Structure formats: structure tokens, C-alpha cells
NUBAMI-228407 format. One record per residue (C-alpha): x negated, y negated, z. Coordinates in steps of 0.05 Angstrom, whole numbers, plus 5000, padded with zeros to 4 digits. Layout:
XYZ
...
! end
This chain:
385622226892
391622426877
390822456806
384422776816
388023266865
393323366799
388023526756
386124126794
391124246793
394324336730
386224656710
389325236766
395125356731
392025466664
385325836675
381725426633
376324826630
377924616559
386524826546
387424356602
382723786563
385823876504
393723956537
392223246573
388322976512
381922866553
373523056548
371923646579
365323306609
370122776635
375023276665
369623706697
367223046720
373022966763
373423566787
366123556804
368622936840
373623006878
368523646905
363923086936
370922856964
370123517000
363823657013
364924456986
367224796917
373924926889
372625336839
367225716794
367225956712
367326556710
367427116636
374527146668
375526456672
376425876731
375826306801
378625946865
374225966919
376326136983
377425367011
379625186940
386425606954
385925377024
387124646976
390925066927
397025256980
396724627016
399124226960
399724526901
408124456896
408323856932
405123506885
408523836829
415323716849
412922936855
410722996774
416623296753
421722696802
416422246769
417722666689
425122536705
424521816724
420621766647
426422136621
432321706645
428821106630
428221326561
435921566561
436620886574
437420156549
440719546600
441718946547
444918366547
447917796503
452817366493
459217636476
460817266416
453617486387
454918236404
462118356382
461617786326
455617896282
450718226316
456118826318
453019146258
445719186290
448319446348
451819936311
446320266272
443520326329
446420686373
447321126303
440621296294
440621416375
445921786413
443622066455
442221366482
445921066533
446020326525
448719906576
451119156544
452618606581
455418206553
456217446567
455616766541
453416526626
446516256605
444316416663
437516496688
435317226670
430317356709
435317386763
438617976726
436318646708
435618896640
430119086581
431718716531
436017946528
439817576466
440416806490
440316386452
438115636447
432315486479
429915786557
425615546606
424516146638
416916276629
417116906673
420017276599
416117436532
419417136485
421017336402
425316946356
430117236323
433516786281
436016086286
444615796279
446815226254
451414726283
457614356241
463913986260
469714416220
476714376210
483014396159
485413976118
492713756166
494613296204
491313456256
484613286217
482012736271
487812766318
483313286349
476813516368
474714186410
468114226432
465514866458
457714536494
455614156545
454313356531
446713746549
447314286497
447513816429
440813486426
443012776374
448012656437
447911876407
448712196335
455212576370
457512076389
458911646340
461612136299
465912496349
468911666367
474011856290
477812226324
484412086383
481512626430
475812996437
476213636490
471113986516
473814826517
467514986548
467815696499
466315816429
471016286416
476816006433
473115306401
473315706327
481015966344
482815156358
481015136277
485015816253
490515546280
489914836255
490614346312
484014026303
477813956284
470514286323
463014236336
462515046326
455315516302
454615756226
456816456258
463816286280
463815846213
462516516173
468216816211
472016326185
470816266112
470617166112
476617066137
479916576089
482216016139
485915586101
484314836071
477914946118
472914346110
465314046143
467513406176
459413436186
452413566161
447914126208
447913606270
443114036296
439814746305
439715346364
434615856355
436516626374
432516886413
429317646454
427817686519
424518126557
420218306619
414018406648
410318566592
407418356525
411018946490
418619186502
420119906514
419320266449
428320356445
426619576460
422519456403
428019876352
433419396375
429418766380
427018976290
434619266276
437718556302
430718086272
431818426195
438718276194
438217616233
433217466163
438217816113
444317316132
444616616116
449016416185
443916736228
437116366192
439215666195
443115656123
447315146094
454615636086
459415206048
467515296038
472515145978
473914496013
467114076040
467213416054
462612816064
462912666139
460812006131
467311836089
470211966157
466511466188
468311076127
475411066125
476611126205
481111566244
485911706197
! end
């Protein structure tokens, strides 16, 4: 009934059924039926058509005077909420991704929407996203929350890398938990070739240990690419790909994300598809070594 009252008010404001139907993108016959239904509900005519356009009946004027201001104020409030929604985008993304390899598509998106308010929460904790308020989330690894729609963006391959120095096999830094490593037995066999294994809980920290020459680390291809780009001296692979971790975009409540979220998703997907470290491709360093050498020769 409220929707029909709103249509009634829209007709009075325009003074024309045809103009109202055109502006609201509904057929004139459908509009007439809605007004007729409202009149049947009240049991009295609300308006009539004349050569001067639409004219209110006495009863119609009473209804209009009583409800028009209230309904119009509610409509304005709803439109304001819609405008706020369209001008704000809340994003969850791991810090090492949004401040690292995904910064480019995020930056391009922000330049394309200078008036859009971005709310980015850079957090590496992969907590249940259903417990967060967001429009879109980017996450690495298989996601357990079935209440969210998921779209795969790309993947990162995970290797052991280090610098060629005396600490090469003394220390291994691991930013993952054992539960996050799919083939734990293979990893255990490799980690046994190192004197000390350190679980550091942060990917960026593990990369910094490698860059500083403290030892080797189990790292995703995104962090390995940073080491390569920084021209880290004597960087070597200590293993082939041990496993791959998918990158997902997730959003709540509907089969389609918002317009802005969909555009950011497309930006990220295109970038991942064109970036080797984000689409599971093998990387190379000037000093690759066969990881089997470490197993064969034992600890150095």
C-alpha cells in the first residue's frame, strides 16, 4: 500500500499519468491499475483526469495533504542512504597483499573513483569474514565460510628460498601454521635439512629474515617476487613448488556484488591474470639450485 501511495503522490506532483510512467519507467496501464487498486482499498476515488490534467477529488486532497510530506521525507532519507552506500566501499584484504602486489589495481581503482570513500582494513588474520562488516574481502587460502559468495582471483605458489651463505641451512623461517601446509610430510622432510625451524607467524617478517641473510624461509611467490625485484644478493630456491594457495574475492548476501565492488574485483582479477607471482606461475632467480641437493648432501 505504501508503494501505491508513493505512486499516487508522484502522479499528483507531475500532474500527468504519462509523465509519471515515463519518469518511473513503468507502463501507463500498470500505473493506472496501481492507482485503481489504491482507490478500491480506500473505497473512494482519489483523482480524475480532465483537459487540465490530473485533478484531485476532495477525498484525494485530504489523503494527499495528510501523507505526502511524510512519504516524501521517507523517500529522501532512503535516497540519501542509497547515495551513501554508492559513495562508500568497505574492503578487507591481507596487509602484505594490499600494500604489496595488489596495490597497483587498488591504486588504479581509487584514481578512477576520486569521490568514492574507501575503507580498507589491511589485516592478515584470516578470521571468519561473516563476523566482519564489509562489501568485499580478498583472502588467500581455501575459505570455510559457505555463507559468502566466492570468486577465484588467482593463486600463489609456495617455495623455500634463501641466500647463498653459511646460514643457508642453519635457519628456516615459517610464516604458516602446520594446518595451513597441505603436504605436511613433504614439508617435514625438507625442514629436517635445517638446523633450526622458526615459526614466525608473519609472511613479511619471514621475507625480511631472508633479505637480511638470516636464513631461508617458506614464502609465497608474491614475497619471492619482492626479493627478486629488490635484487636480493645470491637469492636461491631451496625447493620446487611445495603447494599453491588460491586468492579469492568474497562478498556477502547476494549473487552479485555492488557495482563498485564488481569493478574492483575485475581490476584485481585482470592484474592477477597478468602477473606471474599471482597466477601460480614459476619464478626464477639467477641462482636457482636443486632442492634435492640439500637432501642428498645433508646439512651444510
